[in-house]
Phi, psi and omega in degrees: 000333181302315179299324179292323180293317181291323176295315179298319179296316180297316179295319179298318179296318178296318179296323177299319178295320178297315180298318178298318179298316181290330179292329176298314179294318182298328179277354181077014180288154174289139180257114181259099184298317183296320178296317178299317179296318178295322177294318178299317180297317179298316179295322178296320177297319181291322187284338180237117177295128179088353179292141181230121180239124179245128176253132179234124180249120178290155179309137177095353179277113180228148179304323184295339181266349188247119176224065178287172180301151185295339181270357181303320178301331178293326177296313179294324177298321177297318178295318176303314182297318178298317178299314180299320181293323186263327181263341178069211185290346179263022183298136174232125181234136173237127178239123179245130178246136176214162176244129174231116187053241181252028181239137171272125177253126179239120175254121182246121178231143176226175181252023178292191182285355182088180182259124180301138183304328184292342181240003183306315185283351180235018185300333182264007179277148177296134177091353181275121180207154172245000178274131179302320182264359184284159179253351180073035181251336187304301181289328176300309180293324178301315179296318179298318179298310181301315181294329179293340176265006181080021182249188180222154171224133180220152176276127180268131175005072183292143178230124181301134177085352182249351179113177178251152178219135180232145173242123178247132176232123178224141176295145176249149182270000000 
């Protein structure tokens, strides 16, 4: 029964985050993506002993210019969760944000084991997972969310043993 309880708790926590995100929109409050990202990084540091998260903002990146979709933090949370699962307590994540024309570019890199060559070309397909208990929905749903905003997510030249790297591009309002 213990495995079911921990899974239920994890799903409940994720649903709580989704509800909080939607409640911000429902109240008509301003959604500050950079503040949300900084909070996520701080929480990732707290939740994993030894975890290191670095945020890098290229010149010109300001909250007032960035209005990505409200579900974008869920995509980054999924990447954080994957890093934690594969890199463990020694996880190191670097996130770089930049603006090119009317697009927010987010480069996410970690120090996990990287993406196995056998699944690189299908990593964003539904059901693809290397986790024994995983369902293969995280990256699939992340891609769907990004595409629903008119953006893209791609795996950058993965190298086994050096970590995974993703490039996310989304239009900003």
